[in-house]
N, C-alpha and C positions, 0 to 999 in steps of 0.2 A: 493582734495586740497581746503582749506578754501579760499573763495573768488572767486573760479571758478564758471562758470555759473551753473554747476550741483548742487552745494551746496548753492550758493548765492541766488537762487530763493526763499528760505524759511527762510532767516535770517532777523534779525531786528525786528522792531515793526510790527508784523503781523496784528494787528488790523487796520492798515492803508494801507496795501499794495494794496488791491484790491478794495479800494473805488474809483471807476473809475471817479466819478464826484461828485460835490456837490449835495445834495439831491434836490436842486431846479432845477436841469437839468432834464427836463421831458423826457419820453420815446420818444416822437415824435421828440424833438430837438436832442436827442442823436442819433436817427436813421438818421436824416438829416445830422448830423455832420459826423458820421461814414461812411454812404453810399453816402454822397455827397462831402462835403468839404474836409474831411480827406482822402477819397479815391482819390480825385483829387490831393491832396497834395502829396500823395505817388506816383501817376502816374507822377506828375510833377518832382519829385526828381529822379525817376528811369527810366521813360519812359515806364514802364511795367504796365500791368493791375493788380491791387491788388485783383480782384475778388469781389464777392458779399459783403464780410464782411471787409476784409482788416486787416492789422496788428494793427490798432487802436481799433479794436473791442474786446469785452470780449470773444466772440466766438473763435477768432483766438488764443488767449492766453490759453484758457482752453482745446480745443479739441486735443492738443498734449499730454495731461496727460495720463499716462498708466492706470489709474483707469477707463478710458472710456470703457475698455473692460468689466469690471465687471458691469458698469452702463448699457451697452448694453444688458447683460444677464438679469439684473433686468427689463429692458424695455420689453423684450420678455415675462417674467412671467406676468407683468402687462397687456400687450396688450392681452394676451391669455384669460383674464377674461371677455372680451367683446365677447359674443357668436357669434354675426354676423361678427365681425372683424376676429376672429381666424378661423371661418368657411371659410371665403373667402381665407385665406392663405392655409389651409389644402386641400381645394377642388381644388385649382388652381396651386399647386406647388408640387414639390417632396421633401417637407420639411423633411419627415421621413428619406429619403435616402441621401438628399443633404442639410441638415441643415447647415453644415459648409459653403457650397456655398452661402446660403442665408445670413449667418452672414457676410461673406466677401463682398457680394454685398451691404449690408447695410453700412458696414464700408467704402466701396468705395464711396457710395453716400455721406456720411458725410464728407469724406476726400476731395472729389472733390468740393462739394459745399462750404466747408470752405476755402480750400487752393488753389483751382484751379482758372483758369481765369473765367471771367464773361461768356464768350462764352461756356466754358466747363460746367459750372454750369447750364446754361440755357439749353444746349443740354441734360444734364442728366435729368433735370426736364421734358423736353418734352418727353423723352423716357419713364419716369415713368408714365406720364399722358396718353400716348398712350396705354401702357400696361393695366393700370387700366380701360380705356374706353372699352376694349375688353373683360374683364373678368366679370363673374357673379358667384353667389353662390346660393345654394338652402337650404332653411330651412327645415330640415327633418321632423319637426312636422307639418308644415302648407303647405309645398310644394311651398311656395313663392320663386320666383327667384328675386334676387336683384343684382345691380351692386356693385362691390367691391370699386368703386370710389365714392360711396355716400359720400357727405360732412361730415355727422356725423361719418362715420367710419374713414375717413381720419383724422378728428379732434381728435378722440380718439387715434389713432396711434401716431399722432404728439405730443399730450400732454403727453402721457405715456413716450415717448422718452425724451422730454425736462425735465420733472419732474425727470426721472431717472438719467439723466446726472447731473443735478444740485444737487440732493439729495446726490448721491454717492460722487461727487467731494467735496462738502462742508463737509460732515461728515468724509471724509477720510483725512481732514487736510488742504485743500486749504483755505487760509484766505480770503474768498470772502464775502464782506459786503452785507447787504440787498439791498443797492442801486445798487451794481454791479450785483446782482442776478436779479433784475428787468430789468436792461439793457440787460442782457443775454436773458431773456424771450422775451423781446421786439424785439431784433435782429432777433429772429427765426420766426417772421412773414414772413421774407424773405424765409426761407426754406419751410414754410407752403404754400406760394404762388407757389413755384416750383412744389409741388405735386398737385396743383389745388384748393387750398383753398383761400377764400377771406381773405386777411390779416386783414381786419377790424373785422372779426368774430372770430379771434383767440386771446386767452388771451395774454395780453402784459405785465403783471407783476405778482408778486407772489399772490396778492389778486385775480386777475382774474383767475389764474390757480387753486387756492384753491376752488373758487366758481364753476369752471367747474367740478372738481372732485366730489364736493358735489352733484351737479346735476346729474352726471353720475352714481353714486353708485347704485341707484335702478335698473339700467339696467345690472349690472354685475353679473356673476355667473361662478362657476367653473364646467362647463359641461364636457362632454366626450372629446371634442377637447382640452380644457384647460388641462385636466389630461394627455392627450397624450403629450402635450408640456412639462409638468412637468416631466413626465417619461423620455422623451428624454433628457432633460437638465441634469437630474441626471445620466443617463446611455446612453450617445450617442454611436451609433455604432462605433466600432473601431477594428483594427487588434487585433487578440488574444494575440499577444506578447505585446501589449500596454495596455491591460486591467489593469494590476497592476498600471501603471502610471495614468490611468484614475481614478482609485479608490483613489489613494493617492493625486493627484494634482487637476484634474478637478472637482471631486465631492466637494472638499472643496471650490473651486471657485464658483460653482453653488449654494452650500448651503449658502455661504456668500451673493451672489446676492439675493437669495430668502429671507434670513433673513432681508435684508435691505428694503424689501417691507413695505408699511404701514400696521398697524395691521388689518385693514379690509380685506386686501388681504390674510393674513394668515388665517383669519376666513373663508373666502370663500374656500380656498384650503383645509381647515381642517387639516392643518399640523402646529404645533406650531413652534415658533421661540424664540430665546433668547430675553431677555429684550432689548429695544431699546438702552439703555446706553451701554450694553455689545456689541451689534452689532457695535455701533459707535466706541468703542475701537478697535474692530477687523478690521474695515475699516481703522482706522488711522494707525494701525500697518502694514496692507497690503500696504497702500499708501506709508508709510515711506520706506518700503523695495523695492517696485517697483521703487520709484523715486530715489533710490540709483543707479539704472542701468543708465549709461550715456545716455542722451537723443539721442545723435547722433547714438549710437548703436541701441537703440530702433527704431529710425526712418529709419534705414536701411531695416527694414522689408517691403516687397512689400505692397502697390504700391508706397511707398516713396513720398506721397503727400507733406509732409512738406519740405523735401530736395529739391524737385523741385520748391516749392514756394520760398525758400531761394535763389536758383540759379537764379530765375526770378527777385526777388525784392532786393536781396542783403542780407548780413549777419544780418543787423539790423532788418530784418523781422523774426528772430528766435523767436518762441513762448516761452514766459516765464512769468508766472503769476505776478512776481514782477513788470513788466513793467507797469501794469495797475495803480499803484500808481502814477507813473510819468505822465501818460497820463491824469489822473484825474485833476492834477494841470493845464495841458495845456488846457483841454477842459473846465475847469471852468473859464477861462479868458474871458473877454468880447471881 
């Protein structure tokens, strides 16, 4: 129905919807507002804990989008190109047989840290840090043993995730301005802190993220482990009766996620992809179709982080990207 929340999210002057603040509002001030005053305001109105980010954040509004699933697969492809990072995953987990479980645990981490209480997010972060502190991996060429919690590896995983979320959501049609994109990257210094990184050493805007990837590229390669991940993502183990569905549906999703990678990633994998403009059109069509599914229906899927957040904070906490335009006007006031 025209004007309902499901269709209203993307109507109107989209060039202005997600400009969350004036360009003069710096990342540090934005972080202070979202994670200080605005969170306190939400707590004061509802008596409930808004969590690490809160409804005033870009993160809160974006992470309920269905294209996050494709973005997550893109992140796996990108992360696998760091030999030390992907080796740490494959040598310490049952990824080959329980990749779905890993995907769901990652989704649970994102959902809890975005929409859960502060206590739940901090508890999740402590659990992740403890696991990382106990795990090591071995370089098969040199015999070197190293901890999977090395800051350089954690930083790669973090940046690959944030870049993937932002790239896929923007290219799929969310009208997110450059200023809002910078806010989003800056907000995720919080999630970086949770896994054990120094927030000050984490990129806080698009320029910082681009500089990081430029510096990281010489260390990337599509080794044996990366090709295992690639093969799995194209042909994940499934029940024989579901193989036709895997070929028709899943493979298209995985191929789209792969195609959305930056060109240097395609070169490393040695597998071509359509031109970026073609991929962007495919992402926009996919985003259009997925967003036609009513949000409340999508949010019924376990573990229902968004519905629990709305129950805790009230219906006004419902994630919807169009809200960021209104919040920009509020945050820009003196």
